[in-house]
C-alpha positions in Angstrom: 127.1 67.7 83.5 124.3 70.2 82.8 124.6 73.5 84.6 121.6 75.4 85.9 120.9 79.1 86.6 118.6 80.8 89.1 116.7 83.2 86.8 114.1 85.9 87.0 112.6 88.5 84.6 112.3 92.1 85.6 112.2 95.8 84.7 115.6 97.2 85.6 115.8 100.6 87.3 117.2 103.3 85.0 120.5 104.9 85.9 119.0 108.3 86.7 116.5 106.7 89.1 119.3 104.7 90.6 121.3 107.9 91.3 118.2 109.7 92.7 117.3 106.8 94.9 120.9 106.5 96.1 120.8 110.1 97.3 117.8 109.2 99.5 119.3 106.1 101.1 121.3 107.9 103.8 118.2 109.0 105.6 116.6 105.5 105.3 119.5 103.6 106.7 118.4 104.8 110.2 115.6 102.2 109.9 118.0 99.5 111.1 117.7 96.9 108.4 120.8 94.7 108.2 121.1 93.9 104.5 120.7 96.7 102.0 120.4 95.8 98.4 123.2 96.9 96.1 122.0 99.7 93.7 122.9 97.5 90.7 120.4 94.9 92.0 117.4 97.3 92.2 114.6 96.1 89.9 110.8 95.3 89.6 110.4 91.6 89.3 108.1 90.3 86.5 108.5 86.5 87.1 110.8 84.5 89.3 111.6 81.6 87.0 113.9 79.8 89.6 116.4 77.1 89.0 116.6 76.5 85.3 118.7 74.1 83.3 121.3 75.8 81.0 119.7 74.2 77.9 116.4 76.0 78.7 118.1 79.5 78.6 117.4 80.1 74.9 113.8 79.3 75.4 113.5 81.7 78.3 115.1 84.5 76.3 112.8 83.7 73.4 109.7 83.9 75.7 110.9 87.3 77.0 111.5 88.6 73.5 108.1 87.4 72.4 106.3 89.1 75.3 108.3 92.3 74.9 107.4 92.5 71.2 103.9 93.4 72.3 104.8 95.9 75.0 105.0 99.7 74.5 107.3 101.8 76.7 105.4 102.9 79.8 106.0 105.2 82.8 106.7 103.9 86.2 106.3 106.0 89.3 107.8 104.9 92.6 106.5 106.5 95.7 106.2 105.4 99.3 108.0 102.9 101.5 106.4 99.8 102.9 107.4 96.5 104.6 106.7 92.8 104.3 106.7 90.4 107.2 105.8 90.7 110.9 104.9 94.3 111.7 107.3 94.6 114.6 110.2 92.8 112.9 109.7 93.1 109.1 111.8 91.0 106.7 111.7 93.4 103.7 111.8 97.2 103.3 110.4 98.2 99.8 109.6 101.1 97.6 106.2 100.8 95.9 104.5 102.0 92.8 102.1 104.9 93.0 99.8 102.9 90.8 100.0 99.8 88.6 100.5 100.8 84.9 98.2 98.7 82.8 101.1 98.0 80.4 103.1 96.5 83.3 100.2 94.2 84.3 99.7 93.2 80.6 103.5 92.4 80.2 103.4 90.3 83.4 100.5 88.3 82.2 101.7 87.9 78.6 105.2 86.9 79.9 103.7 84.3 82.2 101.9 82.8 79.2 104.9 82.7 77.0 107.1 81.2 79.7 104.4 78.5 80.2 104.5 77.7 76.5 108.3 77.7 76.1 109.4 76.0 79.3 106.3 74.8 81.2 106.7 77.6 83.8 103.8 77.9 86.3 103.3 81.5 87.4 102.7 82.2 91.1 99.0 82.3 92.1 99.5 85.3 94.5 98.4 88.7 93.1 101.2 90.5 91.3 102.6 93.3 93.6 105.7 94.8 91.9 108.0 96.6 94.3 111.6 97.6 94.6 113.4 95.8 97.5 115.7 98.2 99.3 116.7 96.2 102.4 116.1 93.0 104.3 116.0 91.8 107.9 115.0 94.5 110.4 117.4 94.3 113.4 116.5 97.3 115.5 116.5 96.9 119.3 112.9 98.3 119.6 110.0 96.9 117.6 109.7 98.4 114.2 107.5 101.5 114.1 105.8 101.7 110.7 104.8 105.4 111.4 108.5 106.1 110.6 107.6 105.5 107.0 104.6 107.9 106.9 106.7 111.0 105.8 108.8 109.1 103.2 107.2 109.8 99.8 109.9 110.1 97.1 108.6 110.7 93.7 110.7 108.8 91.2 109.5 108.5 87.6 111.1 106.8 84.6 110.0 105.2 81.3 110.5 101.5 81.1 111.5 100.5 77.6 112.8 97.0 78.1 112.5 93.8 80.1 115.6 91.9 81.3 116.5 88.4 82.3 118.6 88.3 85.5 120.8 85.5 86.8 121.3 85.3 90.6 124.9 85.0 91.7 124.5 84.1 95.4 127.3 85.4 97.6 128.4 88.0 95.0 128.0 91.8 95.0 126.1 92.9 93.1 124.1 89.6 93.3 122.2 89.9 90.0 123.6 89.9 86.5 121.6 90.9 83.4 122.1 88.1 80.8 119.5 89.2 78.2 117.6 92.3 77.3 114.3 92.6 75.4 113.3 96.0 74.0 109.6 96.9 74.0 108.5 97.1 70.4 104.8 98.0 70.8 103.8 95.7 67.9 100.3 94.1 67.9 100.7 91.9 64.9 
């Protein structure tokens, strides 16, 4: 029987940013979301590959390596909280990027192309909006008040130097496991 994995590619959050962000969480927990992401699960998704047969795993790793060969390390700045979903009962609390680094957009596009060539992956048609998911499922007794986010502007900066391939492990904590790393090599040959 052929096993499959639920896969996605991402930029993992550095350890120092994970620690700095962890220190901010206490104040944000008052926002009444029921499921907070484990710090080991914090990341910026590049592509959600989805359910993938085990025999395609080497091809996914090769696609990630190929796209990463072109990438140079780049700075990521996280700043400002936001929500997805209905304004009064949002489904996701996230931390966004101050601005989209051109290198991140280029990596996203190149990786989408290499995944298409290697495994026939079709990228989402929605615009790419990288973010770090902090929590899910607002369960406050009053409707969510987005003005509570107005004064929350942490400034967290790190240099991304690799892309990773995660495997989802539903029902486990942490839920995501890195199964492959691809260092940025900055080559244009």
